[in-house]
MIMIZA-718282 format. One record per atom (N, C-alpha, C, O): x, y, z; residue in one letter. Coordinates in pm, whole numbers, plus 50000, padded with zeros to 5 digits. Layout:
REM MIMIZA-718282
XYZA
...
//
This chain:
REM MIMIZA-718282
766771715793383M
765131712893378M
765031714193227M
764421705693162M
765661725393168R
765251726193028R
765751716892923R
765141714692818R
767091710392963S
767601701692884S
766721689392888S
766441683392784S
766231685193017I
765561672393026I
764351675692956I
764011665692893I
763571684892939L
762351688092882L
762501686792717L
761711680692644L
763761694292676S
764171694792528S
764481677492507S
764081673392398S
765011669092581L
765321657192522L
763911649392525L
763601642792426L
763081649892630K
761781645292597K
761081649992493K
760431641292434K
761001660592454Q
760391666692325Q
761141659792205Q
760511655392109Q
762421659192215A
763171656692088A
762771640092075A
762481636091962A
762741631992170C
762241620392182C
760791619892096C
760671613791990C
759911626192149R
758491625192113R
758361629691943R
757561624391866R
759361640791906N
759301642091783N
759831632291701N
759301630391591N
761031623891745F
761511612491669F
760581600591633F
760401595191524F
760001597791767L
758831586891753L
757891590191661L
757521581791579L
757341603791662L
756431608391570L
756701605991427L
755951599791353L
758031612391388I
758671610091255I
758641598191223I
758051594691121I
759401587291322A
759391572491275A
757941567591242A
757791560691140A
756971570291312A
755871564191310A
755181568891153A
754681560991072A
755301584191135M
754921588790999M
755571580090895M
754931574290807M
757001579490913G
757691570790806G
757141556890774G
756951553190658G
756901549290884F
756511537690885F
755061538790818F
754841530090734F
754271545990835H
752781547090775H
753091550490637H
752461543790555H
753881558790589V
754151560490447V
754691548890395V
754221544990288V
755641541990451L
756311530590388L
755131518390360L
755031513090249L
754331515190465V
753301505790446V
752241511290345V
751811504290254V
751891522390362F
750731527290270F
751231530590121F
750471531290025F
752541532590117G
753071529089981G
753111517089913G
753281517389791G
752991506189972Q
752701492989918Q
751351491689869Q
751051484989770Q
750461498889948I
749051496389908I
748661502189787I
748981513989775I
747991496389686K
747751501789582K
746011500789538K
745281491189564K
745701510189483T
744191509489402T
744421500189299T
745431500589230T
743471491289285V
743411482789169V
742031481789123V
741121482289206V
741761480388985D
740541482188918D
740571469688799D
741401468988708D
739551460888821S
739491452188727S
738981456588591S
739171449088496S
738291469188573G
737691472788465G
736241460788449G
735811453588539G
735881461388346W
734561452088312W
735171439988272W
736001440288181W
734821427788336E
735261415688310E
734041408488274E
732931412588307E
734261396188197F
733021387988155F
733501373388169F
734541369288116F
732631365388245F
733031350688268F
731751340888242F
730641342588290F
732051332888177A
730981322488146A
730621316488286A
731491316088373A
729291311388310N
728811307688399N
729531294488462N
729581284788386N
730071293088589P
730711281488640P
729851272288655P
728731275188697P
730231257888618Q
729351246288632Q
729331242388781Q
730241245988855Q
728431235988818G
728171229088960G
728061238789050G
728211234289164G
727811252389045R
727401260289148R
726301267389153R
725841270089042R
725561272189264T
724201277489274T
724571292389225T
725701296689206T
723331299389207T
723401312789156T
724551323589240T
725461330789198T
723961320389387E
725031329489467E
726431326489483E
727231335589506E
726851312289468E
728131306889441E
728771312189324E
729951315789327E
728051312789216A
728651318389092A
728861331389103A
729961334989061A
728061340989152K
728351355589175K
729511357089244K
730381364689201K
729691350189359Q
730991352289449Q
732161347089359Q
733181353889350Q
732061336389300W
733251330989226W
733751341389106W
734921342789071W
732781347489058V
732961357488943V
733601372389014V
734501379088964V
733021374689118I
733721386589187I
735091382789239I
735921391789237I
735471370689287E
736771366489330E
737751366889197E
738841372589197E
737191359789082Q
738101362188953Q
738441375488915Q
739571378488877Q
737561382888923A
737821397588876A
738761403988971A
739561411688918A
738841402589101K
739801406489204K
741121399989168K
742171405789195K
741121387789106I
742561379389088I
743141388588963I
744321392188960I
742231391888864R
742751397788741R
743221412588777R
744271416688727R
742511420388858A
742791431988870A
744281433088968A
745031442788962A
744501421589052M
745681421889125M
746971417689024M
748111422089035M
746531408488926A
747421403688842A
747911412888759A
749121412388734A
747211422088705A
747671434788630A
748491441988691A
749471445188623A
748451445988804V
749251453788896V
750491447988950V
751551454188942V
750401434989009F
751401428989090F
752031417289023F
752941411289081F
751581413188891G
751911401788832G
751711387588890G
751111385288995G
752261378488812T
751901364988842T
753151354888885T
754241359188848T
753161344588943R
754261334388935R
753671322388914R
752461321388934R
754531309888864V
754111298988854V
754931287888964V
756131284988961V
753831282489065K
754471277089156K
754261260289130K
753181254789108K
755631253689140S
755511240889120S
755371232589220S
756031234889321S
754481220789216E
754421211089337E
754361198289286E
753821195489179E
754931189989366T
755201174589321T
754281168489409T
754401169989531T
753191160289348V
752331151189416V
752411137089375V
752851134889262V
752051127189448Q
752001114789422Q
750581108889405Q
749701109089491Q
750471103089266V
749431100489200V
749261085289216V
749961078989136V
748541078189294T
748291063689313T
747121058889224T
745991063689233T
747451049289139S
746501043889059S
746221026689072S
747151020989128S
745381020189040D
745201006489062D
744911000888906D
743851002588846D
745980994288858N
745870986088713N
745860973288741N
746880967188772N
744670967688732N
744610952688734N
745510945788865N
746370936988861N
745030952388967G
745590946289090G
746990952689137G
747350951489254G
747790959689038E
749010964989043E
748940980589098E
748220988589039E
749720984489216I
749460997189242I
750671007889193I
751821006989235I
750341015389123D
751361025189062D
751341037789149D
750301044289156D
752521041789222G
752541054889299G
753321063489238G
754291067789300G
753071067489109S
754201077389026S
753861091489083S
752761094589129S
754891099389073F
754981112789111F
754461119988971F
754641115788857F
753811130989009T
753511141088898T
753691155388950T
753381159389062T
754281163288838E
754611176188876E
753251187388824E
752761188088711E
752911194588934L
751871204388894L
752231217688888L
752821221788988L
752051225488802N
752071240388789N
750761248588820N
749751248488751N
750951255288934V
749721264488967V
750051280988946V
751131285188988V
749291288288894L
749661302288858L
749051308088981L
747921305189021L
749891316689041Q
749671324189158Q
749791338189147Q
750871342089103Q
748941346889178V
748991361489200V
749891368189298V
749811364589415V
750681376889267K
751461380089382K
751051394689445K
751681405189446K
749871391689493G
749091403989539G
748001397589647G
747491386389639G
747791406989746E
746831404189846E
745571413289842E
745741425289821E
744421408889860W
743311417989840W
743081423989993W
743141416190087W
742881434290010L
742681441990123L
741191448690149L
740631447290258L
740751454090071E
739471460590073E
738551461789940E
739161463889835E
737441460889937T
736701463789815T
735911476389831T
735031477389916T
736241487089741T
735651498989740T
734371501489646T
733441508889675T
734491493789525V
733291494689429V
733111481189384V
734071473389382V
732011477989350C
731621464389314C
730331466489219C
729201468389263C
730671465689082E
729221467188986E
729091452988927E
729981447388863E
727751447188958G
727271436588923G
727601424389018G
727701428389134G
727781412689007P
727671406588868P
726351407288812P
725341405188880P
726311410388675L
725141409288597L
725031397688496L
725941394988418L
723821390688501P
723961377188392P
723231382188264P
722341390588252P
723861374688176E
723451378888031E
723251365287951E
723861355287989E
722511364787853I
722321350887800I
723231353987655I
722991363687583I
724141345687631R
724801346287491R
724771333287429R
725471324687484R
724091329687320D
724061317187234D
723571306187342D
724071295087350D
722561310587419G
721881299987521G
722541297387638G
722051289387718G
723851304187668E
724551302487789E
724741314687863E
724961325487809E
724641312588008I
724881324588099I
726241328788113I
727181321188138I
726321341588096W
727591349088106W
727261360488214W
726171365988224W
728541363388306W
728361373088378W
729401385888366W
730601384488346W
728901395588378S
729871407788368S
729951413588519S
729011412988599S
731141419088543V
731501422788683V
732561435288656V
733111436488547V
732771443888755R
733631453988771R
734061455288917R
733201458588999R
735391452888959V
735671454389099V
736571466689110V
737271470689017V
736511471589215E
737811483289258E
738141481089383E
737191479789459E
739211480089429G
739641480489581G
741161482689603G
741921485989511G
741521480989716K
742791482489775K
743541470289784K
742981461989855K
744711466289730A
745541457189752A
746961458589782A
747441469889774A
747721448589815Q
749201450689847Q
749981438289803Q
749461427189807Q
751251440189760P
752081430289710P
752261418189817P
752451421389934P
752231405389784I
752701395689893I
753901394789932I
754781398589854I
754191390590034K
755621388890080K
756391377489987K
755951366089972K
757491382089932E
758011369389852E
759181364689951E
759951372190010E
759151352989955S
760251344590051S
760861334189954S
762081332389953S
760001326889868R
760681316889787R
761611323589649R
761281332689574R
762651316789650V
763371319889499V
763351310489408V
763001299489452V
763651310789277D
763401300589161D
764581293489174D
765551299789133D
764851281189224L
765911272789201L
765821264589108L
764711261289067L
766911259889057T
767321251688927T
767871237989005T
768881238989075T
767261226788993L
767611213589061L
767141203088941L
765951200388922L
768051198388877D
767861191388764D
768691176088754D
769911175988765D
768121166788738L
768741153988739L
769431152788584L
768731154388483L
770731150088577C
771411149188462C
772271137588420C
772521128088495C
772621138588321A
773391124088259A
774791125388242A
775441115588204A
775421138288271D
776921138388224D
777391147988340D
776591153188418D
778691149788344V
779621156288443V
779111170788458V
778611175488560V
779291177088340L
778811191988333L
777481195888369L
777211207588398L
776601185988369G
775211189588400G
774371196988296G
773471204788325G
774791193688160I
774121201388058I
773021191587964I
772541195087856I
772761178288035E
772041171287958E
770741165588072E
770671154088114E
769971174388098P
768701169288171P
768211154088118P
767961151788000P
768111144788221V
767201131588180V
766031133488255V
765931140388356V
764741124088175P
763731121388251P
763631109788346P
762711109188428P
764531100788335F
764621087688418F
765951082288415F
766741084988324F
766281073388530L
767391066488503L
767371052288517L
766511046788586L
768451044588442E
768211029088450E
768911024188557E
769801031488599E
768711011988620A
769181005288724A
770721003788697A
771130998388594A
771501008288785G
772971007988770G
773441019788712G
774631018788685G
772831033288674D
773091046188645D
773581053088757D
773191049888869D
774381061988739R
774731071788832R
774051082788852R
773551088188754R
773871088588980V
772831101188994V
773851111288973V
774851111089044V
773691119388888R
774121134388877R
773091142488860R
772011138888812R
773461156888909A
772501167888896A
773221179788885A
774451180188889A
772431190488869R
773121204088867R
772021214688943R
770791213788943R
772811224189003F
771981231989103F
772481247489091F
773651250989084F
771351255889090Q
771561268989078Q
770791276889149Q
769651272289145Q
770871288589226S
770211297489294S
770391311889248S
771521315389214S
769411320389244P
769391333789222P
770241340389318P
771081348489280P
770081337589441V
770751344789554V
771611334189630V
771571321889623V
772431342889709D
773691333389800D
772631326189894D
771451329489902D
773241315789963G
772371308190026G
773141295490091G
774351296190112G
772451284490121H
772981272990201H
772051261390163H
770831262290178H
772641250990118V
771711238290069V
772201224490139V
773311221890186V
771201217590134M
771571201390157M
770671193690053M
769681198890002M
771091180890027F
770591172289929F
770401158589996F
771131153190079F
769241154089939F
768821138989978F
768451132789892F
768241137989782F
768281120589914Y
767671108589803Y
766721101289913Y
767041097590026Y
765321100089840L
764241093089908L
763881082889824L
763451084289710L
764101070889893E
763471056589818E
762941047989924E
763511046690032E
761861042089894N
761171031789975N
760911035190115N
761011026990206N
760511049790136G
760381053290274G
761511057690354G
761421063090464G
762681054890286T
763941060090364T
764571071490280T
764551072290157T
765191080790373V
765791093490327V
767321091290349V
767791089590461V
768091091490230Y
769631091490256Y
770291105490245Y
769751113790172Y
771241108290301A
772041122690322A
772821119790206A
773231108190193A
773111129190110L
773801128989995L
775411134690025L
776391132989953L
775321140590132S
776691146290174S
777611134790215S
777181124890275S
778911136490180N
779581123390206N
780051125290362N
780741115990405N
779791135790451N
780331134290554N
779161139790692N
779461140090811N
777731143890629N
776931145390702N
777291158890813N
776801158790927N
778081168890771T
778511176990872T
777421184090931T
776251181390901T
777771193891020E
776781200891119E
775881210791029E
774681211291055E
776341217690939F
775611228590865F
775561225490731F
776371217790680F
774461231990656A
774471231490517A
775451236490452A
776271243190516A
775631234690319E
776691238490226E
776501254390174E
775461258690123E
777531260890194E
777341275390141E
777201275489983E
777901268089914E
776391282789937V
776541285289763V
776311299889758V
775711306889840V
776991303989625E
776861314289556E
775751317689464E
775461309389378E
775071329389470G
773901332489366G
774391333489246G
775541337589227G
773551329589143Q
774051330289007Q
775181322688967Q
775881326688874Q
775471311289031R
776491301889011R
776151287489004R
775751281489103R
776291281688885E
775911267888864E
776801258388919E
778021259488907E
776151247688989Y
776991237389082Y
776821223288983Y
775801220988917Y
777691216788985A
777551201988949A
777441194089064A
778271196589151A
776651185489084L
776621176189206L
776911161489157L
776651157289044L
777571153489272F
777741139689271F
778911135689168F
778941124089126F
779791144089131N
781081140589053N
782221139889126N
782631150089182N
782871128489134N
784281127489211N
785251137889132N
784961142489021N
786361140789197E
787341148589171E
788251143389045E
788891151688981E
788281131389015S
789011126888882S
787971128688768S
788371130788654S
786831127988793E
785881130688677E
786101145688646E
786441150388537E
785861151988752W
785871167988724W
786881174388653W
786791184088579W
788351164388701L
789491173388627L
789671165288498L
790501169788418L
789011153688464E
789221149188321E
788381159288213E
788791162688102E
787411162088262V
786531171288153V
786961183988176V
786621192388093V
787601187288267E
787951203188302E
786811211088315E
786711222288265E
785851204988387A
784631212388420A
784671225088471A
783791233088440A
785641228388549S
785671240288613S
786001253788512S
785731265488537S
786601248688401R
786621259688297R
785441261588223R
785541270988143R
784271255288223Q
782991256688173Q
782061265388256Q
780891267088221Q
782631271288375G
781971281288440G
781271275488557G
780551282488629G
781501260688582M
780601254488670M
781611253188809M
782811255788801M
781021249088929K
781661244989048K
781401232689107K
780371226289083K
782161229589172R
781961214289239R
781811216389393R
782711222089453R
780731212089457L
780471212389587L
781261199789644L
780871188489614L
782371201589728A
782891189589795A
782201181489881A
782571169989902A
781271185989931R
780611175790022R
779621168589930R
779001158689968R
779511173589817Y
778591164589731Y
779281161989591Y
778801164589481Y
780451156589617S
781491152589498S
781541138089500S
782331133189418S
780951130789568W
780881114789544W
779551109889480W
778471115889477W
779861097689428G
778461095789348G
778081080589393G
778861072889449G
776801077889360F
776091064889389F
775161061489270F
774651069389191F
775031048089272K
774191042489167K
772731038189218K
772551032389325K
771871041189143V
770291035089177V
770271020589119V
770971015989029V
769261014489196T
769231001989190T
767430998689168T
766511005189218T
767320987489083N
765800983489064N
765860969189023N
766290964888916N
765450963089111E
765600945989108E
764130941289029E
764010930088979E
763250949789028D
761970945488989D
761640947188835D
762360954888773D
760720941388776M
760540941688622M
759760953888583M
759610956088463M
759170963388686V
758660974788656V
759410985988713V
760220984488805V
759060999988645D
759681011088688D
759521013388847D
758431011388901D
760671017688921A
760851022589047A
760571035889063A
760541043188963A
760361040289175Q
760241055489202Q
761141059589315Q
761141053289421Q
761901069889296A
762661075889395A
762641093489375A
762151098989277A
763221099789480M
763191113889464M
764351119889508M
764851116389615M
764931130289427L
765891139089476L
765541150089539L
764921158189470L
765781153289664I
765531163989756I
766641173889760I
767811171689794I
766091185389719G
767031198089777G
766701208489888G
765791216289858G
767221209990002A
766871219890090A
767631233390081A
768861233090075A
767031244090082F
767661256090045F
767131267790142F
765911268690155F
767871275990205A
767781288690271A
768841299090252A
770001296590222A
768331311090273T
769401321890262T
770161324190391T
770911333790401T
769981315290491H
770691315790623H
771131298890643H
770701289690574H
772111297590758E
772531284890789E
771471277090845E
770541283190899E
771461262390839F
770431254990903F
771101240790917F
771821236390827F
770861234191023A
771391220691032A
770591211490986A
769421213990956A
771261197290975P
770661187190917P
769621180091008P
769591183291127P
768851171690966P
767831164791050P
768801152191137P
769841147691087P
768391148591244V
769201137191315V
769031125291250V
767921120091251V
770141119091184M
770321109091113M
771011099691166M
771771102991256M
770941084291124N
771511073291155N
772381066891070N
771871064790960N
773751062091084W
774611056791005W
773971043090964W
773661033791038W
773841043890834N
773251028390778N
774561020890721N
775201023890620N
774821010190812E
776031003190776E
775930994290631E
776860992190553E
774890990990621E
774730982790492E
774870991090363E
775500986790266E
774241003690364E
774251012690255E
775641021190272E
776131027090176E
776131021290380Q
777451030290413Q
777071043790373Q
777801050590302Q
775671048790429M
775381060490399M
774471066890531M
773991058590608M
774271079190553W
773511082190673W
772041083490621W
771721087890511W
771171078790722S
769991078690643S
768741082990803S
769051084290921S
767561083990745V
766631089090827V
765151083990781V
765051081590660V
764101082090853E
762981076990780E
762261090590730E
762521101690776E
761331087990630E
760701097790563E
759931108490635E
759951120590613E
759201101390732E
758281108290809E
759031119190899E
758541130290916E
760201115490952R
761221123691043R
761661134890936R
761621146690972R
762051131690816L
762361143990738L
761551152590703L
761901164290690L
760171148190677E
758991156990656E
758711165890789E
758281177390774E
758941161190913R
758501168391021R
759971180391030R
759851192291058R
761091174391001W
762261183890991W
761921197190889W
762251208690921W
761351194690786I
761001202190685I
760031213190719I
760191224990686I
759061208790786K
757681214690863K
758411225990947K
758291238090930K
759271218691051Q
759831227191150Q
760911238691107Q
761201248391178Q
761391236290994N
762341247790942N
761571256990874N
761841268990868N
760481250790814A
759541261890716A
758921271490830A
758741283490811A
758621265090946G
757671271791045G
758601282091120G
758031290991183G
760001281791119R
760811289891197R
761301300291086R
761721311091126R
761261297790958S
761891309390883S
761101308290751S
760861297290700S
760651321290691D
760261322290565D
761181319190447D
760801316790332D
762331319590488H
763481319190382H
763931303890356H
764881301590281H
763231293990418F
763601281390413F
762591274590296F
761411278090292F
763141264590201Q
762371259490107Q
762871246290044Q
764091244490042Q
762151237889997V
762611224889944V
762081223289801V
760971226789763V
763101217189725Q
762931214889591Q
763001200989585Q
763931194989640Q
761851193289506R
761841178589493R
761761173689345R
760921177989266R
762571165389318V
762751161789189V
762621146089167V
763471137789200V
761391143589104P
761001128389105P
762051122089012P
762671127888924P
762171106889054I
763241100188964I
762671085888926I
762441077489013I
762501083988809R
761961071588759R
762981061388711R
763601062888606R
763121050588795I
764251040488773I
763741028688694I
763021020188745I
764161028488557R
763871015788478R
764671004188540R
765571006088621R
764230990688490P
764960978888543P
766210980288439P
766330988388347P
766880972688471K
768220970588389K
767850963488258K
767270952588254K
768240970488150Q
767820964488018Q
768710954687974Q
769910956487994Q
768260943287911R
768900934687877R
769100932487719R
768160927687656R
770170935487662Y
770230936387518Y
770570924187451Y
770650923987328Y
//
């Protein structure tokens, strides 16, 4: 009987210690942040109450940025414009500054207090509270369109008939897949569309879409780069119009294995392909299942073949 009671008591003690340890771990991530007195020009297009709320939120952001830092998040968006009846759907890269913190509780809020400076309204405010670092799941990937086998010459555009080449690097070990999007159709850039993504090493540069003879000719392996066998064949871009065409190189990365979307064999192109809409569903599904799945998109501008 004593041994049973001792066991129960030991279990209770263990659970208590574990709970205390978890509390300390979580609490240790929560920090007191203080913006100090900050000053903001009156934001245009807002009511007085909206301006006050905006000022308070900006002070919170500055307080968290001072403690947890910031990061730049790049997003590729398509901008459609009508120029004399011609629709231009070019891609634009947007860089958004994000704070690596999450606001939990406001303990002190002084202001916002209005002040007139040179005929303009300024607000002063000080906010103190509790915040914690946000969960980091994305890593900074390098995926560049290049003009040479070694991948040291990034290019802003391609000309019809040019080979697609690229370089890739991740700061951590993981798995990758690459796709090419053109006119609503996505092509798998692997030469065999095998079951799982390709494994890559962190801190290692990879050259993409170079065949073995090219690789050996320039002795690229001696330059510290590595060639991915599944992405070692090349293809050329086309553009039969008189204006620039748009395409996109897409890289999918995760720290774990993942399978490709269901694709069909395109006999005409001799490549595996899938509709853009299905690829986007596949991306959302993978991102929903894992915080460690992410996609890098590189817009490609394809100029018509120049005649000299």
